[in-house]
C-alpha positions in Angstrom: -9.7 17.4 2.3 -7.9 14.9 4.2 -8.2 14.3 7.9 -4.2 14.4 8.2 -1.8 16.9 6.5 0.4 14.9 4.1 -0.1 11.2 3.3 -3.1 9.4 4.9 -3.1 5.8 4.7 -5.8 2.7 4.9 -3.4 0.1 6.4 -5.7 -2.9 6.7 -8.7 -4.3 4.8 -10.8 -4.6 8.0 -10.4 -0.9 8.4 -12.8 -0.3 5.2 -16.3 1.0 5.6 -18.9 -1.9 5.4 -16.2 -4.5 6.3 -17.8 -7.4 8.5 -16.3 -9.1 11.4 -17.2 -12.4 13.4 -18.9 -14.1 10.7 -21.1 -11.1 9.6 -22.2 -10.2 13.2 -20.3 -6.9 13.2 -20.3 -4.4 10.7 -17.6 -1.4 10.4 -19.5 1.7 10.0 -16.6 3.9 9.3 -13.0 4.0 8.0 -9.6 3.7 9.8 -7.3 6.4 8.6 -3.6 6.5 9.8 -1.5 9.7 9.5 1.8 8.9 8.1 3.3 12.4 8.2 1.2 14.0 11.0 -0.7 12.6 13.8 -2.9 15.7 14.4 -6.5 15.1 13.4 -8.2 17.8 11.4 -11.9 18.7 10.8 -12.8 17.8 7.1 -15.8 20.2 7.0 -16.8 23.3 9.1 -19.5 22.9 11.7 -20.4 22.7 15.3 -18.9 20.4 17.8 -21.9 18.4 19.1 -19.7 16.1 21.3 -16.1 16.2 22.7 -14.7 13.7 25.3 -14.9 9.9 26.1 -17.7 7.6 27.2 -16.8 5.2 29.9 -20.1 3.7 30.3 -20.0 0.4 28.5 -23.8 0.0 28.0 -23.3 2.9 25.6 -21.7 1.5 22.6 -19.9 4.8 21.9 -17.5 3.6 24.7 -15.7 1.8 22.0 -14.7 5.0 20.3 -12.6 6.2 23.4 -12.0 9.8 23.0 -13.8 11.2 20.1 -15.2 14.4 18.5 -18.6 14.6 16.7 -19.2 17.7 14.6 -22.6 18.4 12.8 -21.2 20.0 9.7 -22.6 22.9 8.1 -24.1 20.4 5.5 -26.4 19.0 8.2 -24.1 15.7 8.4 -22.5 14.4 11.5 -18.9 13.7 11.5 -17.1 11.2 13.7 -13.4 11.4 14.8 -12.5 8.6 17.1 -9.9 6.9 19.1 -8.0 9.9 20.0 -4.9 9.5 22.1 -6.1 12.0 24.8 -8.9 14.7 25.4 -9.7 16.5 22.2 -8.3 20.2 21.8 -12.0 21.3 21.0 -15.0 21.4 23.2 -18.8 20.9 22.9 -20.5 23.8 21.5 -17.3 25.3 19.7 -17.6 26.5 16.0 -14.8 24.9 13.9 -13.5 25.5 10.5 -12.4 23.1 7.8 -8.8 22.3 8.5 -8.9 23.1 12.4 -7.1 20.9 14.8 -9.3 18.6 16.9 -7.3 16.1 18.5 -4.3 13.5 18.3 -4.5 10.4 16.6 -4.3 7.3 19.1 -6.0 4.1 20.0 -8.4 4.7 23.0 -11.3 2.6 23.4 -11.9 -0.5 21.6 -9.5 0.2 18.4 -9.4 -2.9 16.3 -5.9 -4.2 15.8 -4.6 -1.7 18.5 -2.5 0.3 16.1 -3.1 4.5 16.2 -5.5 5.5 13.8 -8.5 7.8 13.3 -11.8 5.9 13.1 -14.0 8.3 10.9 -17.6 7.9 10.6 -20.0 10.3 8.5 -23.8 9.9 9.3 -26.8 11.8 8.2 -28.3 11.4 11.7 -27.1 10.7 15.0 -28.0 6.8 14.7 -25.6 3.8 13.4 -28.1 2.7 10.7 -27.5 6.4 9.2 -24.0 5.9 8.5 -22.8 6.4 4.7 -19.5 5.6 3.0 -17.2 8.3 4.6 -14.3 8.1 2.0 -15.4 10.7 -0.4 -15.3 13.0 2.7 -11.8 12.5 3.8 -9.9 12.3 0.4 -9.4 8.6 0.6 -10.7 5.7 -1.3 -12.4 2.9 0.5 -9.5 0.5 0.1 -6.1 -0.3 1.4 -3.6 2.3 0.1 -2.0 5.7 0.9 -3.6 8.9 -0.3 -2.6 12.5 -0.2 0.6 14.1 -1.3 2.9 11.3 -2.4 6.5 11.7 -1.5 7.2 8.0 -2.0 7.3 7.6 -5.8 6.6 4.2 -7.5 9.8 2.5 -8.7 8.2 1.6 -12.3 5.4 3.2 -14.3 4.6 -0.5 -15.4 3.5 -3.7 -13.1 6.6 -5.0 -11.3 8.0 -7.0 -8.6 9.6 -5.3 -5.4 12.1 -6.9 -3.1 12.0 -6.0 0.6 14.3 -6.8 3.5 16.2 -8.5 5.0 13.2 -8.2 7.6 12.6 -9.4 11.1 9.9 -12.1 11.6 7.4 -9.5 12.7 8.0 -7.0 9.7 7.8 -10.0 7.5 4.3 -10.8 8.8 3.0 -7.2 8.4 4.2 -7.0 4.8 2.7 -10.4 4.2 -0.7 -9.1 5.4 -0.5 -5.9 3.5 0.3 -8.0 0.2 -2.8 -10.2 0.9 -5.1 -7.1 1.4 -3.7 -5.8 -1.9 -4.3 -9.4 -3.4 -0.7 -9.5 -4.7 1.6 -12.4 -4.6 4.2 -12.7 -2.0 7.3 -15.0 -1.4 10.0 -15.0 1.2 13.4 -16.3 1.1 16.3 -15.7 3.6 13.9 -12.8 5.2 13.7 -10.9 2.1 10.2 -10.6 0.4 9.4 -10.5 -3.3 6.0 -8.8 -3.7 4.0 -8.4 -7.0 3.7 -7.7 -9.8 1.9 -4.6 -8.6 0.7 -1.5 -10.2 2.3 1.9 -9.6 -0.4 2.7 -7.0 0.2 -0.5 -5.1 4.0 0.0 -5.2 3.5 3.2 -3.2 1.5 1.3 -0.6 4.1 -1.3 -0.2 7.1 1.1 -0.4 5.3 3.4 2.2 5.2 0.5 4.6 8.6 -0.5 3.8 9.8 3.0 4.4 7.8 3.1 7.8 9.6 -0.1 8.7 13.1 1.4 7.6 13.5 -1.6 5.3 15.4 -1.3 1.9 13.4 -1.8 -1.1 14.4 -2.3 -4.9 12.7 -3.5 -8.1 13.3 -7.1 -8.9 15.3 -7.6 -12.2 13.2 -9.6 -14.2 15.3 -11.0 -17.2 13.9 -12.2 -20.6 14.2 -16.1 -21.3 14.8 -16.9 -24.9 14.6 -20.1 -27.0 16.7 -20.7 -30.0 14.7 -21.1 -33.1 17.7 -22.0 -35.5 19.0 -25.5 -36.1 22.4 -24.3 -34.8 23.4 -20.7 -33.8 26.9 -19.4 -33.3 27.9 -18.0 -29.8 30.3 -15.0 -30.4 32.6 -13.1 -28.3 30.7 -9.9 -28.9 27.7 -8.6 -30.3 28.2 -8.9 -34.0 29.6 -10.8 -36.7 32.7 -9.1 -38.3 34.7 -8.4 -35.3 33.9 -11.1 -33.0 34.8 -14.7 -33.3 32.8 -17.8 -32.5 33.4 -19.4 -29.0 30.7 -21.9 -28.9 27.4 -22.8 -30.7 23.8 -23.6 -29.3 20.8 -25.7 -30.8 17.4 -25.2 -31.7 15.0 -25.2 -28.4 17.6 -24.4 -25.8 16.5 -21.8 -23.7 18.8 -19.1 -21.9 18.3 -16.1 -19.5 19.3 -12.8 -21.0 22.1 -11.2 -19.2 22.5 -8.3 -21.5 21.2 -6.8 -24.6 23.2 -4.7 -27.4 22.1 -3.8 -31.1 20.1 -7.0 -31.7 22.4 -9.2 -29.8 21.6 -11.3 -26.4 24.6 -12.1 -23.9 23.9 -15.5 -22.4 25.6 -18.1 -20.3 26.1 -21.5 -22.1 27.3 -24.8 -21.2 30.7 -23.8 -22.9 31.9 -20.5 -23.1 29.6 -17.4 -22.5 28.6 -15.1 -25.4 26.4 -13.2 -27.7 23.9 -14.7 -30.0 21.9 -13.0 -32.4 18.2 -11.9 -31.6 17.1 -12.7 -35.1 17.4 -16.4 -34.5 15.6 -16.6 -31.1 12.1 -16.0 -29.7 11.3 -14.5 -26.3 9.3 -17.1 -24.2 9.1 -15.4 -20.7 
């Protein structure tokens, strides 16, 4: 099950398990999960609470977790839920079921990035070297993305480019960082971002961020580019030969952006009068 009801998000690449910082000196032993639809942290397995509170002694590394809960699961593993906004709602020694509310998402302690999230760890023993990949235990993958019930749908079942904005400078930066973490192309013009091409899964991640920032998003229109293959090709006033007169002509090798299509004809803008040319005598080049 997931830590949060609804959508769960891995917002940044540095929130993944195994990510190294400071030239490899710091190793991330957990996964940073954001509750998109809910801020209530819930136990992913049943067990006994073995710690609930905050460590303020900075000689102990656990001070970095702020308010946190450690549950020894019925499977023997130890589950850590960290950076809670305030004191947990469970106490040490308490038995909890899977799905039980244990605290509120926050950023107390040394929360990387400063944003509210739950740093989630799974260990086979109560020592840092015993940490294992926690992703399979919280219903997420160990990569940037949005998981759980998807209320935001991709705009296309195929890879596409999405335009987002206009956006503020700060929002542009956030979206650029997300695009970089997903290894997607990203350009900005007049505060509108064009991100992609992206798969349906990455579309959901990008659209979720746009929704969170309350920014409009739309699929970019990608028009065909065609090249004329006939020596000379008539441009007609409509998509056909019998009822539409010739208004212009184009030559072999000329390239045009397709504005519209109809029954094997392409509408293009020429240097003369715009009109329709037969798809039989052109080839698609982009």
